[in-house]
RODREN-54357 format. One record per residue (C-alpha): residue in one letter; x, y, z. Coordinates in steps of 0.1 Angstrom, whole numbers, padded with zeros to 4 digits, always signed. Example, Ala and Ser with C-alpha at 12.3 -4.5 7.8 and 13.67 -1.06 7.14 Angstrom:
REM RODREN-54357
a+0123-0045+0078
s+0137-0011+0071
REM end
This chain:
REM RODREN-54357
m+0097-0205-0582
l+0060-0201-0574
g+0049-0223-0600
s+0070-0252-0587
a+0053-0251-0554
p+0030-0281-0548
g-0004-0278-0538
l-0008-0242-0550
s-0044-0229-0554
g-0055-0225-0591
r-0077-0197-0583
w-0061-0162-0579
e-0080-0130-0571
r-0067-0095-0570
l-0071-0077-0536
e-0090-0043-0541
p-0075-0016-0517
r-0099+0000-0494
p-0098+0036-0484
r-0086+0041-0448
p-0091+0071-0425
r-0060+0092-0422
a-0059+0089-0384
r-0059+0052-0386
m-0031+0052-0412
l-0009+0074-0388
r-0016+0050-0360
q-0005+0022-0382
v+0028+0040-0393
l+0035+0047-0357
h+0028+0012-0346
a+0048-0003-0373
g+0078+0019-0365
l+0076+0009-0328
r+0073-0028-0338
t+0103-0025-0361
s+0123-0010-0333
f+0116-0036-0309
h+0124-0061-0335
a+0158-0045-0342
l+0163-0045-0302
g+0156-0082-0300
r+0180-0090-0326
f+0207-0069-0308
v+0201-0086-0275
a+0201-0120-0292
s+0234-0112-0308
h+0251-0102-0275
p+0235-0125-0249
v+0265-0130-0229
f+0269-0093-0222
f+0233-0088-0213
a+0231-0118-0190
s+0264-0109-0171
a+0261-0071-0169
p+0228-0071-0148
v+0242-0096-0124
l+0275-0077-0118
l+0256-0044-0114
s+0233-0061-0088
i+0263-0075-0069
l+0281-0040-0069
l+0252-0021-0058
g+0242-0048-0033
a+0273-0041-0013
s+0259-0006-0004
f+0237-0021+0023
s+0264-0009+0047
r+0245+0026+0044
y+0212+0010+0051
r+0192+0034+0073
v+0157+0032+0089
e+0132+0061+0090
e+0131+0076+0125
d+0103+0101+0123
v+0071+0081+0118
e+0048+0111+0124
s+0063+0127+0092
l+0054+0095+0072
l+0019+0088+0084
a+0006+0123+0091
p-0004+0147+0062
k+0028+0168+0053
h+0011+0201+0047
s-0017+0206+0072
l-0030+0234+0093
a-0026+0214+0124
k+0011+0213+0120
i+0011+0252+0117
e-0010+0255+0148
g+0012+0230+0167
n+0043+0252+0159
l+0026+0284+0170
v+0015+0265+0203
d+0050+0253+0210
s+0063+0289+0206
l+0039+0304+0230
f+0035+0276+0256
p+0064+0251+0254
v+0061+0223+0277
n+0093+0231+0291
r+0079+0263+0303
s+0052+0247+0327
k+0060+0250+0362
h+0030+0235+0380
a+0011+0208+0360
l+0014+0188+0328
y-0017+0177+0309
s-0014+0142+0293
d-0020+0139+0256
l-0020+0179+0254
q+0017+0183+0244
t+0039+0156+0233
p+0076+0163+0241
v+0106+0147+0226
r+0110+0121+0251
y+0085+0106+0276
g+0074+0074+0293
r+0037+0063+0298
v+0022+0033+0315
i-0015+0020+0318
v-0019+0001+0351
t-0048-0022+0352
t-0064-0046+0377
r-0076-0080+0371
k-0100-0078+0401
g-0110-0050+0422
s-0102-0012+0418
v-0068+0005+0414
l-0079+0027+0445
d-0081-0004+0466
p-0055-0001+0495
v-0034-0030+0483
h-0034-0018+0447
l-0029+0019+0457
d+0002+0010+0479
t+0017-0011+0448
i+0012+0017+0423
l+0029+0040+0447
k+0057+0016+0451
l+0060+0014+0413
h+0061+0052+0409
k+0089+0054+0435
r+0109+0027+0418
i+0106+0046+0383
y+0115+0079+0401
q+0146+0064+0416
m+0156+0042+0387
p+0192+0049+0376
v+0204+0049+0341
t+0243+0044+0336
v+0257+0063+0306
p+0280+0050+0291
a+0272+0015+0303
t+0309+0007+0311
g+0340+0028+0317
v+0356+0051+0342
n+0335+0081+0330
s+0302+0066+0336
f+0275+0086+0352
n+0242+0075+0368
y+0212+0095+0357
s+0178+0092+0374
f+0143+0105+0365
s+0149+0135+0390
y+0178+0146+0368
l+0159+0142+0335
c+0124+0153+0344
l+0106+0187+0339
p+0112+0206+0373
d+0086+0231+0387
d+0095+0265+0402
k+0107+0247+0434
n+0131+0225+0414
v+0110+0194+0420
c+0097+0170+0393
i+0064+0177+0379
i+0042+0145+0383
d+0007+0137+0374
d-0020+0150+0397
i-0034+0115+0404
i-0001+0107+0421
r-0007+0136+0445
a-0044+0126+0450
m-0034+0090+0459
e-0005+0102+0481
e-0031+0124+0501
i-0055+0092+0502
q-0026+0069+0516
s-0015+0097+0541
a-0050+0101+0553
r-0054+0063+0557
i-0022+0060+0576
s-0031+0089+0599
n-0066+0075+0605
s-0080+0108+0591
s-0110+0112+0570
i-0101+0101+0533
p-0105+0130+0508
i-0131+0125+0483
l-0118+0118+0449
r-0140+0133+0422
y-0142+0126+0385
p-0131+0139+0360
i-0121+0172+0379
t-0110+0169+0414
q-0097+0192+0440
l-0063+0186+0457
a-0053+0194+0493
d-0038+0228+0482
g-0074+0238+0467
r-0062+0234+0431
q-0083+0219+0406
a-0069+0190+0386
y-0083+0171+0356
i-0078+0135+0360
g-0102+0122+0332
h-0071+0106+0315
q-0054+0094+0345
l-0083+0073+0358
g-0102+0048+0336
g-0130+0025+0339
v-0144+0047+0366
q-0178+0039+0384
g-0190+0068+0405
w-0216+0073+0433
g-0249+0083+0418
p-0278+0101+0437
n-0293+0084+0466
g-0260+0064+0472
g-0265+0043+0438
v-0237+0033+0416
r-0234+0049+0381
g-0220+0029+0352
q-0186+0034+0338
g-0177+0066+0326
t-0213+0080+0329
g-0208+0101+0359
a-0216+0137+0361
k-0189+0165+0368
g-0176+0164+0402
e-0191+0131+0414
g-0172+0108+0437
v-0152+0079+0425
r-0163+0046+0438
s-0140+0024+0418
a-0116+0026+0388
r-0102-0003+0366
a-0073+0015+0353
l-0048+0043+0359
q-0024+0060+0335
l+0010+0078+0346
t+0032+0099+0323
y+0069+0109+0331
y+0081+0137+0307
l+0118+0139+0301
q+0138+0168+0289
a+0162+0163+0261
r+0187+0192+0263
g+0212+0184+0234
g+0227+0152+0218
l+0240+0137+0251
m+0208+0142+0271
d+0188+0127+0242
r+0209+0094+0244
v+0204+0095+0280
a+0166+0099+0277
s+0166+0072+0251
q+0182+0047+0273
w+0159+0057+0302
e+0128+0048+0281
n+0145+0013+0274
a+0151+0010+0313
f+0117+0022+0318
c+0101-0007+0298
a+0125-0032+0313
e+0115-0021+0348
l+0078-0023+0341
q+0083-0057+0327
h+0102-0070+0359
f+0076-0053+0381
a+0046-0069+0363
a+0064-0104+0368
l+0065-0097+0406
h+0030-0084+0407
p+0006-0107+0385
k-0026-0090+0399
l-0017-0058+0380
g-0014-0054+0342
l+0012-0029+0329
h+0010-0016+0294
p+0040+0008+0288
s+0044+0033+0258
t+0072+0056+0251
s+0082+0083+0224
s+0100+0056+0204
s+0073+0029+0207
l+0054+0038+0176
r+0086+0040+0157
t+0100+0006+0167
d+0067-0012+0165
f+0061+0002+0130
q+0095-0010+0117
f+0091-0044+0135
s+0068-0054+0109
s+0097-0057+0085
v+0116-0078+0109
l+0086-0102+0112
a+0081-0104+0074
h+0118-0113+0068
r+0112-0153+0067
p+0077-0150+0051
l+0091-0130+0022
l+0118-0158+0017
a+0090-0184+0018
s+0070-0163-0008
l+0100-0163-0031
g+0105-0200-0027
a+0068-0209-0034
c+0066-0185-0062
g+0096-0200-0077
v+0084-0235-0075
l+0051-0226-0090
a+0068-0204-0117
m+0088-0236-0128
l+0059-0257-0129
c+0040-0233-0149
c+0067-0232-0175
t+0068-0270-0177
m+0055-0291-0206
r+0054-0327-0214
d+0079-0323-0242
c+0111-0321-0224
v+0129-0301-0251
r+0102-0274-0254
s+0097-0274-0217
k+0112-0241-0201
p+0112-0247-0164
w+0144-0228-0158
l+0128-0197-0174
g+0103-0194-0147
l+0130-0196-0120
l+0152-0172-0141
a+0121-0147-0143
l+0120-0147-0105
l+0158-0142-0105
s+0156-0112-0128
i+0130-0096-0106
t+0151-0102-0075
l+0183-0086-0091
s+0163-0056-0102
g+0149-0052-0067
l+0185-0055-0052
t+0198-0030-0078
a+0170-0006-0068
a+0177-0010-0031
g+0214-0005-0038
i+0206+0029-0055
l+0184+0041-0027
n+0212+0033-0001
l+0236+0052-0022
t+0214+0082-0024
g+0207+0083+0014
t+0171+0071+0013
t+0157+0057+0044
y+0137+0026+0047
n+0101+0021+0063
s+0079-0008+0065
t+0055+0003+0037
y+0082-0008+0013
l+0071-0043+0019
g+0046-0037-0009
i+0071-0029-0035
p+0084-0066-0042
f+0048-0076-0050
v+0044-0047-0074
m+0075-0058-0091
l+0064-0094-0089
g+0029-0090-0106
h+0044-0069-0134
g+0075-0088-0141
l+0060-0123-0140
f+0031-0113-0165
g+0059-0100-0188
s+0079-0130-0186
f+0049-0154-0191
e+0039-0133-0222
m+0073-0135-0237
l+0074-0174-0232
s+0039-0177-0247
s+0049-0155-0278
w+0082-0178-0279
r+0061-0210-0282
r+0041-0194-0311
t+0073-0188-0331
r+0084-0213-0358
e+0111-0237-0346
d+0128-0237-0380
q+0137-0201-0376
h+0170-0191-0361
v+0171-0182-0325
k+0178-0144-0332
e+0148-0143-0356
r+0127-0159-0329
v+0138-0136-0302
a+0134-0106-0324
s+0098-0119-0332
v+0090-0121-0295
f+0102-0085-0289
e+0081-0074-0317
d+0051-0091-0304
v+0053-0086-0268
m+0074-0055-0260
l+0050-0030-0274
r+0023-0042-0249
f+0046-0047-0221
s+0062-0012-0226
g+0027+0004-0226
s+0017-0014-0193
t+0052-0003-0177
m+0045+0033-0189
l+0011+0031-0172
h+0027+0018-0140
l+0052+0047-0141
m+0026+0072-0148
t+0003+0063-0120
l+0033+0059-0095
g+0051+0091-0107
l+0020+0111-0103
a+0013+0098-0067
a+0050+0105-0060
s+0048+0142-0070
p+0047+0171-0046
l+0008+0170-0052
t+0007+0141-0026
n+0004+0153+0009
m+0012+0120+0025
e+0049+0115+0028
a+0047+0075+0032
v+0027+0074+0000
r+0050+0097-0019
l+0082+0077-0008
f+0066+0045-0016
c+0056+0055-0051
r+0089+0072-0059
t+0107+0039-0048
a+0082+0016-0068
m+0087+0036-0099
l+0125+0033-0096
a+0120-0005-0090
v+0096-0009-0119
t+0120+0008-0142
i+0149-0013-0133
s+0127-0044-0136
y+0117-0034-0172
i+0153-0030-0182
y+0163-0062-0166
m+0135-0080-0184
l+0148-0065-0218
s+0184-0076-0208
f+0188-0105-0184
y+0157-0123-0190
s+0158-0119-0227
s+0194-0132-0229
c+0182-0163-0209
l+0156-0169-0234
v+0183-0168-0261
f+0203-0195-0242
t+0173-0218-0237
g+0165-0212-0275
y+0199-0226-0283
l+0193-0256-0261
e+0160-0262-0277
t+0177-0259-0313
g+0202-0286-0302
y+0175-0310-0289
r+0187-0307-0254
h+0166-0314-0222
g+0149-0283-0209
c+0159-0291-0173
f+0191-0311-0175
c+0206-0296-0207
r+0213-0331-0219
r+0210-0338-0257
v+0180-0361-0261
p+0186-0392-0281
k+0169-0399-0315
p+0138-0421-0315
e+0156-0451-0328
r+0180-0449-0299
l+0155-0440-0272
d+0136-0471-0280
s+0162-0493-0265
k+0163-0473-0232
p+0142-0481-0201
a+0106-0469-0197
w+0115-0442-0170
y+0142-0429-0193
r+0119-0428-0224
c+0092-0409-0202
l+0119-0384-0189
m+0134-0379-0224
y+0102-0378-0243
t+0100-0352-0271
r+0086-0349-0305
y+0120-0353-0323
q+0120-0338-0358
d+0147-0347-0382
e+0162-0319-0404
a+0154-0338-0435
q+0119-0343-0425
t+0094-0325-0447
t+0060-0332-0430
n+0038-0302-0428
p+0011-0305-0400
p-0017-0278-0402
i-0014-0249-0380
g-0046-0239-0362
v-0058-0206-0350
g-0039-0197-0316
n-0021-0230-0316
s+0007-0221-0294
h+0026-0253-0295
s+0020-0268-0329
h+0056-0264-0344
t+0061-0266-0380
p+0091-0288-0389
n+0120-0275-0410
s+0106-0280-0445
n+0119-0265-0476
l+0086-0252-0487
t+0054-0249-0468
h+0020-0229-0475
t-0011-0222-0459
h-0043-0203-0469
t-0054-0174-0448
y-0077-0145-0446
p-0059-0112-0450
h-0073-0098-0419
t-0061-0127-0396
a-0025-0130-0408
n+0005-0110-0399
n-0012-0079-0413
p+0000-0048-0393
a-0027-0027-0408
t-0054-0046-0387
h-0034-0050-0354
g-0031-0025-0325
l-0012-0031-0295
g-0024-0065-0291
h-0009-0077-0326
v+0006-0112-0323
a+0036-0117-0345
n+0047-0149-0363
s+0014-0168-0360
t-0001-0180-0392
l-0039-0182-0389
t-0059-0206-0410
h-0095-0203-0421
p-0112-0207-0387
h-0137-0231-0400
t-0111-0254-0417
h-0102-0273-0387
s-0120-0278-0353
t-0101-0271-0320
a-0096-0307-0315
h-0078-0311-0347
m-0056-0281-0347
d-0031-0297-0324
p-0014-0325-0340
n+0003-0334-0310
p-0020-0327-0280
q+0003-0345-0255
d+0028-0317-0262
s+0005-0289-0251
h+0009-0271-0219
l-0016-0281-0192
l-0032-0248-0186
l-0032-0241-0223
g-0049-0273-0229
c-0075-0266-0203
v-0082-0231-0217
r-0083-0243-0252
r-0104-0275-0249
c-0127-0268-0219
y-0126-0233-0204
g-0128-0213-0236
d-0158-0232-0249
w-0175-0230-0215
i-0170-0194-0208
t-0184-0185-0243
n-0213-0208-0241
t-0247-0192-0246
y-0262-0207-0215
v-0231-0196-0193
k-0232-0159-0203
p-0263-0149-0184
f-0249-0163-0153
v-0217-0144-0158
v-0237-0111-0163
l-0255-0119-0131
l-0223-0126-0114
y-0209-0092-0124
l-0241-0075-0112
v-0236-0091-0079
y-0200-0079-0079
i-0210-0044-0085
s-0237-0046-0059
f-0213-0058-0031
g-0186-0033-0043
l-0211-0005-0038
m-0222-0016-0006
g-0186-0015+0007
f-0180+0018-0011
l-0207+0034+0007
q-0191+0023+0041
v-0155+0033+0035
t-0139+0047+0066
q-0107+0065+0070
g-0081+0048+0093
s-0060+0078+0106
d-0049+0060+0137
p-0011+0051+0135
s-0014+0021+0157
a-0033+0003+0128
l+0001+0000+0108
v+0022-0016+0135
a+0030-0052+0143
m+0005-0071+0165
d+0012-0080+0201
t+0035-0051+0205
a+0035-0024+0231
t+0019+0000+0209
v-0011-0022+0201
l-0016-0033+0236
y-0014+0001+0251
t-0038+0014+0224
r-0062-0013+0234
a-0061-0006+0270
q-0066+0032+0263
q-0095+0026+0240
r-0111+0003+0267
y-0106+0023+0298
f-0101+0059+0285
s-0124+0063+0258
s-0153+0082+0276
y-0135+0115+0271
s-0117+0131+0244
p-0081+0141+0244
v-0073+0174+0261
i-0080+0200+0235
g-0061+0233+0241
f-0081+0265+0234
y-0054+0290+0225
i-0062+0327+0223
y-0031+0337+0205
e-0038+0376+0203
s-0046+0403+0229
a-0083+0403+0236
p-0103+0427+0258
y-0110+0401+0284
w-0124+0428+0306
n-0153+0432+0282
a-0185+0416+0294
s-0195+0406+0257
v-0160+0390+0252
q-0164+0371+0284
r-0198+0359+0275
d-0184+0347+0241
l-0155+0327+0257
l-0178+0311+0283
e-0202+0301+0256
y-0175+0285+0236
a-0164+0264+0265
k-0199+0254+0274
g-0207+0218+0272
f-0171+0208+0278
q-0153+0196+0309
r-0129+0224+0314
i-0102+0240+0333
s-0103+0277+0325
w-0085+0305+0342
l-0110+0329+0329
e-0139+0312+0344
a-0120+0308+0378
y-0110+0344+0378
l-0146+0356+0371
n-0158+0335+0399
y-0131+0348+0421
l-0142+0383+0414
t-0179+0374+0422
d-0170+0357+0454
n-0152+0390+0464
n-0182+0411+0455
q-0164+0429+0426
s-0178+0434+0391
t-0164+0411+0363
s-0167+0440+0339
q-0139+0465+0350
p-0114+0488+0333
r-0085+0471+0317
e-0060+0483+0343
n-0081+0471+0372
f-0089+0439+0356
t-0053+0431+0348
h-0039+0444+0382
m-0063+0423+0401
l-0054+0393+0380
r-0016+0396+0385
h-0014+0407+0420
s-0043+0390+0439
f-0057+0360+0419
l-0025+0345+0405
r-0010+0347+0441
e-0035+0326+0457
p-0020+0291+0462
q-0050+0272+0446
f-0048+0295+0414
a-0010+0299+0412
h-0011+0272+0385
f-0029+0294+0361
a+0002+0315+0357
d+0014+0288+0331
d-0018+0296+0310
i-0012+0334+0306
i+0013+0353+0287
f+0016+0390+0296
a+0031+0417+0272
e+0045+0448+0287
r+0031+0481+0275
g+0050+0510+0290
q+0066+0520+0321
g+0042+0524+0348
e+0012+0509+0329
e-0004+0474+0334
p+0007+0448+0309
d-0018+0432+0284
v-0027+0396+0284
a-0010+0388+0251
a-0020+0351+0247
s-0037+0325+0270
r-0051+0290+0268
i-0081+0271+0283
f-0082+0233+0286
l-0113+0217+0271
v-0124+0179+0273
a-0154+0166+0252
k-0176+0136+0263
t-0171+0109+0234
t-0188+0078+0225
e-0174+0047+0203
n-0165+0068+0173
k-0141+0087+0191
r-0118+0096+0161
e-0147+0107+0139
e-0162+0128+0168
m-0128+0145+0172
s-0127+0152+0134
v-0162+0168+0135
l-0151+0188+0166
l-0121+0201+0149
d-0138+0213+0118
t-0167+0228+0139
l-0143+0249+0163
r-0123+0260+0133
r-0154+0273+0115
l-0162+0291+0148
s-0127+0307+0148
l-0133+0324+0115
t-0164+0342+0127
s-0153+0348+0162
r-0143+0383+0175
v-0116+0366+0195
r-0088+0351+0175
f-0084+0315+0187
l-0071+0281+0177
i-0073+0247+0191
f-0048+0221+0192
n-0039+0185+0203
p-0010+0164+0190
s-0035+0139+0175
f-0050+0166+0151
v-0020+0164+0130
y-0033+0128+0119
l-0068+0140+0116
d-0064+0172+0098
r-0075+0169+0063
y-0065+0132+0065
a-0092+0119+0041
a-0080+0144+0014
a-0044+0136+0020
v-0048+0099+0017
s-0074+0098-0012
s-0058+0124-0035
p-0030+0102-0048
l-0055+0077-0057
r-0075+0103-0077
h-0045+0117-0093
s-0034+0081-0104
l-0069+0074-0117
l-0067+0105-0138
a-0032+0096-0150
v-0046+0063-0161
l-0076+0078-0180
f-0051+0104-0195
l-0027+0079-0207
l-0054+0055-0222
g-0070+0086-0240
l-0037+0096-0253
s-0028+0061-0265
s-0061+0059-0284
l-0050+0088-0305
a-0015+0073-0309
v-0011+0037-0309
v-0038+0013-0300
e-0073+0008-0313
p-0097+0036-0297
l-0121+0009-0283
v-0093-0009-0265
s-0085+0021-0246
v-0122+0026-0237
w-0126-0010-0224
l-0094-0009-0206
g-0103+0023-0188
l-0137+0008-0179
t-0120-0025-0167
v-0095-0005-0146
l-0123+0014-0129
s-0143-0016-0124
v-0115-0034-0107
q-0106-0005-0085
f-0143+0000-0075
g-0145-0037-0065
v-0112-0037-0045
l-0122-0006-0026
g-0156-0021-0020
f-0146-0056-0009
m-0118-0042+0011
t-0141-0023+0033
l-0164-0053+0037
w-0132-0072+0047
g-0126-0047+0076
v-0099-0027+0061
e-0099+0011+0064
l-0086+0037+0040
d-0052+0046+0053
c-0019+0051+0037
m-0011+0013+0032
s-0044+0004+0017
v-0042+0035-0007
l-0008+0023-0018
c-0023-0009-0027
l-0050+0006-0046
i-0026+0027-0067
s-0006-0005-0075
a-0039-0022-0084
l-0042+0002-0114
g-0011-0011-0131
h-0019-0047-0121
s-0054-0048-0136
a-0039-0032-0168
d-0013-0060-0170
c-0038-0086-0168
s-0066-0073-0191
g-0048-0051-0215
p-0032-0080-0237
l-0065-0099-0238
l-0084-0067-0251
c-0057-0060-0275
g-0056-0095-0288
f-0096-0095-0293
a-0097-0061-0310
s-0068-0069-0335
g-0088-0097-0350
r-0109-0092-0381
g-0131-0115-0403
d-0145-0140-0377
s-0171-0142-0351
r-0166-0126-0317
t-0168-0158-0299
r-0140-0173-0319
w-0117-0143-0312
v-0126-0145-0276
r-0114-0180-0275
v-0081-0171-0295
a-0075-0141-0270
l-0079-0164-0241
e-0053-0190-0255
r-0029-0163-0262
h-0032-0139-0233
g-0054-0155-0207
v-0030-0183-0200
p-0002-0159-0191
s-0027-0141-0168
l-0036-0173-0152
q+0000-0183-0147
t+0008-0149-0131
l-0023-0153-0109
i-0012-0187-0095
c+0025-0174-0088
y+0012-0142-0073
s-0013-0159-0050
a+0012-0185-0038
a+0037-0154-0029
l+0009-0137-0010
v+0000-0167+0013
p+0030-0166+0036
v+0026-0127+0040
g-0009-0134+0054
a+0005-0151+0083
v+0027-0124+0095
r+0015-0110+0129
s+0012-0074+0117
n-0018-0051+0111
l+0003-0036+0081
t+0009-0069+0065
h-0027-0079+0070
t-0038-0049+0052
l-0013-0055+0025
f-0024-0092+0021
r-0060-0085+0020
c-0057-0055-0005
l-0033-0075-0029
t-0054-0106-0026
l-0086-0085-0036
t-0065-0069-0064
a-0054-0104-0080
g-0090-0118-0075
c-0108-0089-0091
s-0083-0087-0119
a-0086-0124-0125
l-0124-0122-0126
h-0123-0096-0152
t-0098-0111-0174
l-0109-0148-0173
a-0147-0143-0169
f-0163-0108-0172
l-0145-0095-0203
p-0147-0127-0223
t-0184-0127-0218
l-0191-0092-0225
l-0170-0090-0255
t-0191-0116-0273
f-0219-0091-0277
l-0205-0057-0272
p-0183-0037-0295
p-0157-0037-0311
s-0172-0053-0342
k-0156-0082-0358
t-0172-0073-0393
p-0155-0040-0407
g-0177-0022-0431
n-0174-0021-0469
r-0157-0057-0467
p-0150-0072-0502
e-0168-0103-0491
e-0201-0084-0493
d-0197-0082-0529
g-0193-0118-0534
q-0156-0117-0539
r-0134-0142-0521
q-0099-0132-0511
e-0072-0157-0504
v-0034-0152-0495
e-0008-0178-0501
c+0024-0177-0480
v+0053-0194-0495
e+0081-0199-0472
m+0117-0205-0484
n+0143-0221-0462
d+0180-0222-0468
s+0209-0237-0452
t+0211-0210-0425
r+0175-0219-0414
v+0167-0182-0418
v+0132-0180-0434
d+0122-0156-0462
q+0084-0153-0468
i+0070-0144-0503
t+0034-0135-0502
t+0014-0139-0534
v-0022-0128-0542
REM end
């Protein structure tokens, strides 16, 4: 049989086996076993295409019906704040000692956040809020809020009207506790009406008519005070107790009680009525600006990003579908596969619907951070589908469809499974209990489920679609209209437009032409001949001993110097546009000797700017940075930062154990701790009280406590300090101990308010460890600041370690060791660049940006991994040649994925939401940096860096030439058997 083959070479030489390391042999055996398994899986899927096409669709429809159980996450604090932090423990201790419902005299805004509350910042467009006309309007607003009724239920006989006086926190006289600034304004209004002297309002601590000192630093904003000699001080620069000349803003807080389920529903409706009333009042008084905020504003505005993103996501899906069809289209109408691009997107959509159905059935709640999951699935799924299509075009057309699908599985699925495993490893470790950020953990857990289902649907649904299109191609049917293409002799009689539409390189089954097949020729199809042969090198053919994860199946590679690139494609008009550009232009240009220095210089610039941004990374612990724009939360936060940023939030200084307050040294320590703060301290007021009464501040415990209880706290101006002290009974007839107490501190701040609060928190905590008095400090905002940097960055570190571990493990098991090294360096370089450029673009390190950085690990590995494997698998030729081959085979799918992925990101960038802006910027940088490494940096660096393309002890070095001849036999079933002779 061999002798009858025409054109056989008359020169035959025996191949001398070379000794191979045992580790390499084990890797090859394992690799061959995996490839054989995927080959069998491909044949099985191709044998049952109807089942694998219909089962995923039916499953998605069934699980899609579970959206009736769709629920939205209600507790935003648990999502965005570190899950395990000392601040949460301190907050529970504070609430148990000094609950907000226990207060009977005054409430301090921002000190404790109850279950329900309403808050509004009133600003003036001209003048001061203390001007008579504005002051009267604000008091009128307060009265309307105070008397505003809420009907529950809205209709029915059993409806009741609830007002703020019923829902509020009452004092010891059963009167609603209101902000001290309201009392001060009422005193000013009464004095003005009675023509009395107007009391002086001091800032930030003023004195009311009953002699009580009140902190109004968070109730008046944009304050200008009277300086010495009658001068005017700048905004927020006044000293303690100076008179207020003008104020641009005023903040009012209304705390509600939520006693049980019914009262909680009533309070929720009161919050809605509160916002509606403020909106109506603002329309009637255009000279005032009203910025409301309630306990549910953050949750509503955080989830509102999902509502705004509905239509842009549909637009993204449509744009991505159109470009995916275009990327799969060729000039040849039979070999063109436009529907496969749309079916790839449909496969990803069905897998997302299935994952959502599983989450709904398991009771998982939804939050807006899940908007990034479709893009994780899109990047991974599109790259896998384009790789499969590229491998399909490299198979032989005269093979049976089952064999072609099996060859595609053998070629692609090992790489695709490896990248999927890398995705699951990074997401799985970030979803573990090691992650202290609940939003990150839930996102990664959901994304891991979605990627797994997407991988299964790619193996089943998309592969079965590939089988059907393969049968259409075998029957010479149009790739778009599925109509059989006429033969050339019949097509010549048709109109020109019809010939253009139905153009194909028709091949008769009896034809025996044998066009040459070039290196990496993805579209040169060998006709169905009875006998074909090509001369190849043993290291560049389908030799599993030389291929790692990047082995390319079913591609016959000729001597690289036999044909030039221009002559490899006998029908250049059939080539894909992107493939033709890469093969004829880009591959030669990027590997040009004169271009390489500029690419290396570009990489140095990339690293420099990445380092510049990396050194400026800031943490974004403000929850308002993750909500939709132009919402109540954003407008309220802007007004608060503009007018109330001169002082920090009220810090509670809690002494939670019994302390010897009568001891002079303890008194000095506590006074020293509070030094430098604006403060309201019962201890300082009591010591001044003793001094004014000519009594010693250092007394026996019984005298100190007796004077405190029976004299100091019974004075009207000091009675409110009873809320700040907890007494513990000792025994009958003995004075009780001061079991716990609190002091209120306020620090002067500058522009970097959150950073200063974080530093202050760490400083006071270190001080509490060495102090003789056991104390803690707390403010509700501390739950977002406490260990936030460690909580938000630890999932990223864990994922990076997971990537490096998996790559190290794969280097021992499957792929070439240098491929793992290069892939690890590439992933680190992409991650470094995304983090640096993200900072330069104004994105802070918060939970959303960290989620994008975690997903960037898998995306960069998807793009660069096949290119590296394809380059490392080649032997026996120059580096430049194999870089071009790798770009043709794997760079084109990366470019197609980048085009579709970028088109899907564009509509998301137009959503008016801080969360989607962060998502858009981070994902855009991820796609850009990955494309730079895959299409520019790696092709250039691989031309002069390891791995080597000339293995040691080659037989060619001894002057021996090796040739392999493949004889392919075709029978009537179109199944090819290959006989290799040496």
